[in-house]
Structures are given as C-alpha cells and as structure tokens.
ZAMARGU-4260 file (C-alpha; in steps of 0.2 Angstrom, whole numbers, plus 5000, padded with zeros to 4 digits):
<rodrens>
0) 4999/4878/5029 | 4992/4895/5032 | 4973/4898/5036 | 4967/4915/5032 | 4955/4923/5044
5) 4950/4942/5044 | 4944/4946/5061 | 4950/4960/5073 | 4953/4959/5091 | 4944/4976/5094
10) 4949/4985/5110 | 4964/4974/5114 | 4979/4981/5122 | 4994/4972/5116 | 5008/4964/5126
15) 5021/4978/5129 | 5009/4992/5131 | 5006/4990/5149 | 4990/4979/5149 | 4982/4966/5139
20) 4965/4960/5136 | 4948/4966/5130 | 4943/4984/5133 | 4926/4983/5143 | 4923/5002/5139
25) 4924/4999/5120 | 4912/4984/5120 | 4900/4993/5131 | 4901/5009/5121 | 4895/5000/5105
30) 4881/4991/5114 | 4888/4974/5117 | 4887/4973/5136 | 4882/4955/5135 | 4899/4950/5129
35) 4908/4959/5143 | 4896/4951/5156 | 4900/4934/5150 | 4918/4936/5151 | 4921/4936/5132
40) 4916/4918/5131 | 4910/4919/5114 | 4924/4928/5106 | 4939/4921/5117 | 4952/4929/5127
45) 4968/4921/5120 | 4977/4930/5106 | 4989/4918/5097 | 5006/4924/5091 | 5009/4925/5073
50) 5017/4909/5066 | 5011/4899/5082 | 5004/4882/5077 | 4985/4880/5079 | 4979/4864/5087
55) 4986/4848/5081 | 4987/4854/5063 | 4975/4849/5049 | 4961/4837/5054 | 4958/4821/5044
60) 4943/4830/5035 | 4952/4846/5030 | 4968/4836/5025 | 4957/4825/5013 | 4948/4840/5006
65) 4965/4850/5003 | 4974/4834/4997 | 4987/4837/5011 | 4993/4826/5025 | 4984/4825/5042
70) 4993/4835/5055 | 5001/4847/5043 | 5005/4863/5054 | 4993/4877/5053 | 4998/4894/5058
75) 4989/4908/5067 | 4982/4919/5054 | 4985/4937/5048 | 4977/4950/5038 | 4981/4948/5019
80) 4990/4965/5017 | 5000/4961/5032 | 5005/4945/5025 | 5011/4955/5010 | 5022/4965/5021
85) 5030/4950/5029 | 5033/4944/5011 | 5044/4959/5006 | 5051/4969/5021 | 5064/4956/5026
90) 5073/4954/5010 | 5092/4956/5009 | 5096/4973/5001 | 5115/4973/5006 | 5112/4978/5024
95) 5108/4968/5039 | 5090/4965/5042 | 5086/4970/5060 | 5073/4981/5069 | 5084/4996/5065
100) 5085/4994/5047 | 5067/4989/5045 | 5063/5007/5050 | 5070/5013/5034 | 5058/5002/5023
105) 5040/5004/5018 | 5030/4990/5011 | 5017/4995/4998 | 5004/4983/4994 | 4996/4990/4979
110) 4980/4985/4970 | 4963/4993/4968 | 4967/5003/4984 | 4984/5002/4993 | 4991/4999/5010
115) 5008/5006/5016 | 5016/4996/5030 | 5030/5001/5041 | 5037/4994/5058 | 5047/5002/5072
120) 5055/4998/5089 | 5045/5011/5098 | 5027/5017/5095 | 5026/5031/5082 | 5009/5041/5082
125) 5007/5048/5064 | 4991/5058/5061 | 4981/5051/5047 | 4989/5034/5048 | 4982/5019/5058
130) 4991/5012/5073 | 5003/5010/5080 | 4999/4991/5083 | 5010/4981/5094 | 5016/4964/5086
135) 5002/4965/5073 | 5013/4961/5058 | 5031/4958/5065 | 5032/4951/5082 | 5039/4964/5095
140) 5038/4978/5083 | 5025/4992/5081 | 5015/4992/5065 | 5010/5009/5057 | 4999/5008/5042
145) 4994/5021/5029 | 4983/5019/5014 | 4976/5026/4998 | 4957/5023/4994 | 4959/5022/4975
150) 4975/5017/4966 | 4972/5005/4952 | 4953/5009/4953 | 4958/5028/4950 | 4969/5024/4935
155) 4956/5012/4928 | 4942/5025/4930 | 4952/5039/4921 | 4956/5027/4906 | 4939/5018/4904
160) 4928/5034/4906 | 4938/5044/4894 | 4930/5048/4877 | 4946/5042/4868 | 4946/5025/4876
165) 4937/5015/4863 | 4949/5021/4850 | 4964/5018/4860 | 4958/5001/4865 | 4955/4996/4847
170) 4973/5001/4843 | 4980/4992/4858 | 4971/4976/4853 | 4977/4978/4835 | 4995/4979/4841
175) 4992/4964/4853 | 4996/4974/4869 | 4986/4980/4884 | 4979/4997/4885 | 4992/5002/4898
180) 5007/4996/4887 | 4999/5006/4873 | 4998/5022/4883 | 5016/5019/4890 | 5022/5018/4872
185) 5012/5033/4867 | 5020/5043/4881 | 5037/5040/4874 | 5031/5045/4857 | 5024/5061/4863
190) 5040/5065/4873 | 5050/5063/4857 | 5037/5073/4846 | 5036/5087/4859 | 5054/5087/4862
195) 5053/5085/4881 | 5069/5080/4891 | 5060/5067/4901 | 5042/5060/4900 | 5036/5068/4916
200) 5037/5085/4908 | 5022/5081/4897 | 5011/5085/4912 | 5017/5103/4915 | 5000/5111/4912
205) 4989/5096/4918 | 4987/5092/4937 | 4977/5079/4946 | 4972/5078/4964 | 4969/5060/4967
210) 4956/5059/4981 | 4941/5054/4970 | 4936/5042/4984 | 4941/5052/4999 | 4957/5052/5008
215) 4963/5038/5019 | 4981/5044/5023 | 4988/5056/5029 | 4973/5068/5028 | 4960/5055/5034
220) 4946/5065/5026 | 4933/5055/5017 | 4924/5070/5011 | 4939/5075/4999 | 4936/5073/4981
225) 4946/5072/4965 | 4952/5087/4955 | 4959/5090/4937 | 4966/5106/4932 | 4972/5111/4914
230) 4959/5102/4903 | 4958/5108/4885 | 4944/5108/4872 | 4950/5091/4865 | 4948/5073/4870
235) 4959/5063/4859 | 4971/5049/4862 | 4985/5061/4866 | 4974/5069/4879 | 4970/5053/4887
240) 4989/5048/4887 | 4994/5064/4896 | 4979/5063/4909 | 4984/5045/4912 | 5002/5050/4916
245) 4996/5065/4927 | 4985/5053/4937 | 4999/5041/4940 | 5010/5056/4946 | 4996/5061/4958
250) 4995/5044/4966 | 5014/5045/4968 | 5013/5062/4976 | 5001/5056/4989 | 5014/5041/4993
255) 5027/5054/4995 | 5016/5064/5007 | 5013/5048/5017 | 5032/5044/5018 | 5036/5062/5023
260) 5023/5061/5037 | 5030/5045/5043 | 5048/5052/5043 | 5042/5067/5052 | 5037/5056/5066
265) 5053/5047/5068 | 5054/5034/5053 | 5069/5035/5041 | 5061/5028/5026 | 5073/5027/5011
270) 5067/5012/5002 | 5050/5007/4995 | 5047/4988/4993 | 5031/4986/4983 | 5020/4971/4978
275) 5003/4970/4969 | 4996/4968/4951 | 4998/4986/4946 | 5017/4986/4949 | 5020/4977/4932
280) 5018/4995/4924 | 5035/5002/4922 | 5028/5020/4920 | 5019/5018/4937 | 5036/5012/4945
285) 5047/5025/4937 | 5036/5039/4943 | 5035/5032/4961 | 5054/5031/4962 | 5057/5048/4955
290) 5043/5057/4965 | 5046/5050/4982 | 5065/5050/4980 | 5066/5033/4987 | 5074/5017/4980
295) 5060/5006/4974 | 5062/4987/4975 | 5051/4974/4968 | 5051/4956/4976 | 5058/4942/4966
300) 5042/4932/4971 | 5027/4943/4964 | 5014/4935/4975 | 5021/4942/4990 | 5005/4940/5000
305) 5005/4921/4997 | 5024/4921/5002 | 5020/4929/5018 | 5007/4916/5021 | 5019/4902/5017
310) 5032/4911/5029 | 5020/4910/5043 | 5017/4891/5039 | 5036/4888/5039 | 5037/4896/5056
315) 5023/4885/5063 | 5031/4870/5055 | 5047/4875/5065 | 5057/4876/5048 | 5063/4893/5055
320) 5064/4898/5074 | 5056/4915/5072 | 5047/4927/5059 | 5062/4938/5056 | 5073/4924/5052
325) 5060/4917/5040 | 5058/4934/5032 | 5077/4935/5029 | 5078/4918/5021 | 5062/4918/5011
330) 5061/4935/5003 | 5072/4941/4989 | 5074/4957/4979 | 5070/4958/4960 | 5070/4974/4950
335) 5077/4989/4958 | 5074/5007/4952 | 5085/5022/4958 | 5076/5039/4959 | 5081/5052/4946
340) 5090/5068/4952 | 5093/5085/4944 | 5080/5093/4934 | 5068/5078/4936 | 5069/5080/4955
345) 5066/5099/4953 | 5051/5096/4941 | 5043/5084/4954 | 5046/5096/4969 | 5037/5109/4959
350) 5022/5098/4955 | 5022/5092/4973 | 5018/5110/4978 | 5004/5110/4966 | 4997/5094/4974
355) 4996/5102/4991 | 4989/5118/4984 | 4975/5109/4975 | 4970/5102/4992 | 4970/5119/5000
360) 4960/5126/4986 | 4947/5112/4988 | 4945/5117/5006 | 4943/5135/5001 | 4929/5131/4989
365) 4920/5121/5002 | 4921/5136/5014 | 4914/5147/5000 | 4899/5135/4998 | 4896/5134/5017
370) 4895/5153/5018 | 4881/5153/5006 | 4870/5141/5015
</rodrens>
C-alpha cells in the first residue's frame, strides 16, 4: 500500500552532503521564524527513507474504507513523477542494473508538461535543471530533474486552435479514429504525395520554437515565448498536419537539448525510458528517438507512476530488501525504438541548429524593444 503525499522538506540538507536537518536561514528568510524558534515541532524533524514502513500499517478505519486488511504496510511517500521514475529506470535492458548503468538512462514522464529524471553516484550540477537532490528518488543516488512547461498542452493548443481543426475532426470522427491518428495517417499520405524520403522532411520550411509557456530546462527562463517560422497564406488540413509535426519535432529538439546539457556535466545518457499518456503516439515516439539519437524504450506496464507506488509498497512489505532490487524485479521493457541514422540524422542536426537560432533571435528581438523604451 502506498499513500501519496506532496510536500517538500524545504531547506533540508540530505544525509551524505555533510549535514542534515532544516535550514534555519531559509525559514527565517521567508518570514517563518516561529517554526525555527519552536524547533520545527509543527513540521517534524525526521525524514523517512523511501520504502520505509509508516507506523503499524493501515488503521482499522482506513482499512475498512479501502476494503483492505488492517495492518497492510504503508510506505513513506514520494512525488508522483518520481514514482514514475522508479517504475521505469530499473528495467532489464540486457545490461546489469546498477548505479553506473543508471547514469546512462533518462526517465521521461510526459503528459501536459514533462519531467526528465536522471540519477548519479556523484552530485552533478546542471544549469537550468533542478537538483541534485540526494536520495530523493533512488536511495543513495543523486537526482537531477529537467522539465518542459508544455508538451501535451502545446500539441493540443496547436491542433485545437487551428482553423482546419473542425474539418479534420469531422473526418477523423467519420473514420472512427482520434485526431492524432488522423494527422499521423495524413503525414504518411503527404510524404508519398510530395515524394519525401522520410516524413520529417515535410517540415523543411516550417520551424517551431516550443516555449509557448516559458522554459523550465535547460534555459530556465519563464519569459521565453513560442515562435513559428514559415507560415503560408493557407490554413487547410495539410497545413495543420505539417504544423503538428513541426511542433512535435520542436518538443523533441528541446529534449535533445536537455540530454546534451546533462551529458556535458558528466552523465552518459544513451537511453530514454518514457511513460505517460502522450506516448501512445507513434509519430511522437519516432521523432524523439531520431532527434535525440537515443534508444527510446516504453515500459511494459504503461501506468509507470502506479507501478512505482506499488514498488515502494512492496519494499515496505519486505517483499524486496531494497528499492533497486525491487526496480529490477518489477519493471520490464515493452516497445523499443532505435534512432535513425544517415540522412535522417543529418536533417535533424540541421533543424536543431534552427531551434537554437530561433532562441537567439528571440533574445535579439527583446533587446531591440528594450532599446526603444
């Protein structure tokens, strides 16, 4: 049994970093001196380890309401995205799962926004990413976390606000498929009609910069905005289809940027292990593998966050001696995509340069406008 609780031990210095406990300066700095003066009585001073049993398990009342047995072990909790990381990072991919090999993997928990979770034996400080946090996800390892402010939300925005959406939705409904499957089929039809060697080439003249809701990582700039370059005086279904693909590519270029920044600071990420509702989309998956140059793996169990919660419960119940052992035993790979090479790789390397150039252009525009004030 796993009980979720979203709270953060702000100002805590973890075991292994030299000291542990609350930071008096932090709490005083935000105007909560009373909590410091009373010795943190109201918020507590003990941090339980992940997978540690809480109390004597479920109470009679809780067990009755949940229709479970009293005393069922309850694990110390974890943030939901971090549970997803636990549910995917430890799967058997043909090499031993240990702290060294974990540094070659990145867990992506994708949805409306996304989280990118990596763990390491030594603390790695990556500009624009959160952390490192000691034992925050995998015990005795440092967690580094990147993120994207809008992923599924951005794709939805591009589709649902486009002038051709009502017509495209009508055709998708008539075919009994989702709008995403409709657009994916249309992409292949366009590739054949326009005689492109591979679908990604459809966006040669259309580029998207994805920070419509600011940038979490690795630029950590909430003032950034989205950009579209290459619009024509048409807004039909084919225009929507190509813009949809360019948006997915922009999201994937940002993932590549995050991976490169992590690797620049000592990671050796070669494999993306992804979970989340948006990952049922094969175009989304293909573009991420091809653009990042990483093997992309989906978990056999699609509800990876729930699996991570169950994993903690299993450790609390003593079914496994520790979290890494449970990760190896409970996580398993499903679909695997190998990145394309050759001309596909060259094409994406070129568009990745455009992705960076659009960022620098946006900063330049802002500089122009500041000079006019």
